[in-house]
C-alpha positions as CSV (number, residue, x, y, z in Angstrom):
1,M,13.5,17.2,-11.6
2,E,11.1,15.4,-13.9
3,F,8.8,12.6,-12.7
4,K,5.6,11.0,-13.9
5,V,2.4,10.1,-12.0
6,I,1.0,6.5,-12.5
7,R,-2.5,5.7,-11.6
8,P,-4.5,2.5,-12.1
9,A,-6.6,2.6,-15.3
10,H,-9.7,1.4,-13.4
11,P,-10.7,2.7,-9.9
12,L,-9.8,0.6,-6.9
13,V,-13.5,0.5,-5.8
14,H,-13.2,-1.9,-2.9
15,A,-10.1,-0.4,-1.2
16,V,-10.1,1.9,1.8
17,L,-7.2,3.3,3.8
18,V,-8.2,4.6,7.3
19,D,-6.0,6.8,9.5
20,H,-6.3,5.8,13.2
21,D,-3.6,8.3,14.4
22,R,-1.3,5.6,15.9
23,H,-1.7,3.1,13.0
24,L,-3.4,2.7,9.7
25,D,-5.9,0.1,8.4
26,A,-6.3,-1.0,4.8
27,Y,-9.5,-2.9,3.9
28,L,-9.3,-4.6,0.5
29,D,-11.2,-7.2,-1.6
30,D,-9.1,-9.7,-3.6
31,D,-9.1,-7.6,-6.8
32,A,-7.9,-4.5,-5.0
33,A,-5.3,-6.4,-3.0
34,R,-3.9,-8.1,-6.2
35,R,-3.8,-4.8,-8.1
36,I,-2.1,-2.9,-5.2
37,G,0.4,-5.7,-4.9
38,G,1.2,-5.1,-8.6
39,L,1.5,-1.4,-8.1
40,W,3.7,-2.0,-5.0
41,T,6.0,-4.0,-7.3
42,L,5.9,-1.3,-9.9
43,A,7.1,1.2,-7.3
44,A,10.2,-0.9,-6.9
45,S,11.1,-0.7,-10.6
46,S,10.0,2.9,-11.3
47,P,12.2,5.2,-9.3
48,R,11.2,8.3,-11.3
49,S,7.5,7.8,-10.8
50,L,4.8,8.6,-8.2
51,I,2.3,5.7,-8.0
52,H,-1.0,7.4,-7.1
53,L,-3.8,5.2,-5.6
54,P,-7.0,7.4,-5.3
55,M,-9.1,5.8,-2.5
56,R,-10.1,8.5,0.0
57,A,-13.6,9.0,-1.6
58,N,-14.4,5.2,-1.7
59,Q,-17.3,3.8,0.2
60,A,-16.1,2.1,3.4
61,P,-16.8,-1.6,3.9
62,S,-20.1,-2.5,5.5
63,L,-18.7,-3.5,8.8
64,E,-18.3,-1.7,12.1
65,L,-15.1,0.4,12.0
66,P,-13.5,1.7,15.2
67,E,-14.9,5.1,16.2
68,D,-11.6,6.9,15.6
69,G,-11.5,5.6,12.0
70,T,-13.0,8.7,10.5
71,R,-10.4,9.9,8.0
72,Q,-9.8,8.1,4.8
73,L,-6.7,8.6,2.7
74,D,-5.3,8.3,-0.8
75,L,-2.0,6.6,-1.1
76,V,1.2,7.5,-3.0
77,L,4.1,5.2,-3.4
78,L,7.5,6.6,-4.3
79,H,11.2,5.6,-4.4
80,H,13.3,7.5,-1.8
81,S,15.7,8.7,-4.5
82,L,12.9,10.8,-6.1
83,Q,13.1,13.3,-3.2
84,F,9.6,14.5,-3.9
85,A,8.2,17.1,-1.4
86,P,4.7,16.1,-0.3
87,A,3.9,19.8,0.1
88,R,3.9,20.0,-3.7
89,W,1.3,17.2,-4.0
90,K,-1.9,19.2,-3.8
91,E,-0.8,21.4,-6.8
92,V,0.4,18.3,-8.8
93,R,-2.8,16.5,-8.1
94,R,-4.9,19.5,-9.2
95,R,-3.1,19.6,-12.5
96,L,-3.5,15.9,-13.3
97,G,-5.5,15.2,-16.5
98,P,-7.0,11.9,-17.7
99,G,-3.5,10.6,-18.6
100,R,-2.6,8.1,-21.3
101,P,-3.2,4.4,-21.0
102,K,0.0,2.3,-20.8
103,T,0.5,-1.4,-20.1
104,V,3.3,-2.7,-18.0
105,T,4.6,-6.2,-17.4
106,L,5.3,-7.1,-13.8
107,P,7.3,-10.1,-12.4
108,D,5.2,-13.0,-11.3
109,S,4.2,-12.5,-7.6
110,G,5.5,-16.0,-6.8
111,H,9.0,-14.9,-7.6
112,T,9.1,-12.8,-4.4
113,G,9.3,-15.4,-1.8
114,E,10.7,-15.9,1.7
115,A,14.0,-17.4,0.3
116,V,15.1,-14.1,-1.2
117,I,14.4,-12.0,1.9
118,D,17.2,-11.6,4.5
119,H,15.1,-11.0,7.6
120,E,18.1,-10.8,9.9
121,A,19.7,-8.0,7.9
122,R,16.5,-6.0,8.2
123,H,17.3,-5.4,11.9
124,Y,20.9,-4.2,11.3
125,L,21.6,-0.6,12.2
126,E,23.0,-0.1,8.6
127,N,19.7,-1.2,7.1
128,R,18.4,1.4,4.7
129,D,15.6,-0.6,3.2
130,L,12.9,1.1,5.3
131,F,9.6,2.8,4.7
132,H,9.0,6.4,5.7
133,Q,5.7,8.1,5.7
134,H,4.4,11.6,5.3
135,L,0.8,12.8,5.4
136,H,-0.3,15.7,3.3
137,A,-3.5,16.8,1.5
138,E,-5.4,13.7,2.7
139,T,-2.7,11.5,1.2
140,L,-0.3,9.0,2.8
141,F,3.1,9.0,1.1
142,M,5.0,5.7,1.4
143,T,8.6,6.3,0.6
144,G,11.0,3.4,0.4
145,S,13.8,1.6,-1.4
146,A,13.3,-0.8,-4.3
147,N,14.1,-3.7,-2.0
148,V,11.5,-2.9,0.6
149,F,8.7,-2.4,-2.0
150,R,9.7,-5.6,-3.7
151,E,9.8,-7.6,-0.6
152,T,6.5,-6.4,0.9
153,A,4.4,-6.6,-2.2
154,R,3.9,-10.3,-1.4
155,Q,1.7,-9.4,1.6
156,F,-0.9,-7.9,-0.7
157,H,-0.7,-11.0,-3.0
158,D,-1.2,-13.1,0.1
159,V,-4.4,-11.2,1.0
160,A,-5.7,-11.6,-2.6
161,Q,-4.9,-15.3,-2.7
162,N,-5.9,-16.5,0.8
163,G,-8.5,-14.0,1.8
164,P,-11.5,-15.2,-0.2
165,G,-11.2,-18.9,1.0
166,Y,-10.2,-18.1,4.6
167,V,-12.0,-20.2,7.2
168,P,-11.8,-18.7,10.8
169,I,-10.3,-21.2,13.2
170,H,-10.7,-18.9,16.3
171,P,-13.2,-16.2,17.1
172,S,-10.4,-13.7,17.8
173,Y,-9.3,-14.0,14.1
174,P,-12.4,-13.7,12.0
175,H,-10.7,-12.1,9.0
176,F,-7.6,-12.9,6.9
177,C,-5.1,-10.1,7.5
178,T,-1.4,-9.2,7.5
179,E,0.6,-6.2,8.6
180,L,3.5,-4.0,7.8
181,H,4.8,-4.3,11.3
182,S,7.6,-2.5,13.2
183,N,8.9,-5.9,14.4
184,D,9.7,-6.8,10.7
185,G,12.5,-4.2,10.5
186,I,10.9,-2.4,7.6
187,L,9.5,0.7,9.2
188,G,11.7,3.8,9.8
189,N,9.6,6.9,10.3
190,A,6.4,5.1,9.6
191,R,3.3,3.7,11.3
192,E,2.2,0.1,11.1
193,I,-0.4,-0.8,8.5
194,H,-2.9,-3.5,9.2
195,I,-4.1,-5.0,5.8
196,E,-7.4,-6.9,6.0
197,Y,-9.4,-8.8,3.4
198,C,-13.0,-7.7,3.3
199,D,-15.8,-9.0,1.1
200,Q,-18.6,-7.0,2.8
201,W,-19.1,-3.8,0.7
202,D,-22.3,-1.8,0.0
203,S,-21.4,-1.3,-3.6
């Protein structure tokens, strides 16, 4: 089976994905959140592609992370129909070259709104629009349907748009954040991901 690997042309410098065993934390600035939202949308329309987001070597944000947050991960997004075996990833990654620049046009992030999402249907037993995760070679694989990628891309755009101007109204909520949460009916064999805006970076 043929597939292609898509990576951002410029590194996602201020983006970190941390494995906490029971859940995952993503720390992003507005640029990284906006670009990941675009790549999330691209995963919905590119069923023959692996969307690779190299992040595991990035400098962590200059804030106090939980003590168990010691392992940083790369991220790969893929459509479930691709049936890619994560065990193959280390070899595929090793063989990746510089690639060829290519420009893609993505739908306006505002077109993915609450009105087009059937939240009740997400909780039906027949729901197949779910994320599944695998962890291999320091990489988190997020596998899902076109619908679930398309519907959840807005959460990254929310972080990009609302994070920089966020004014805390309660000490318990000092940062703008959102989650890919089990209560949302989008996680199958997958852990929750806490997505937090962060503007405190050492580089």
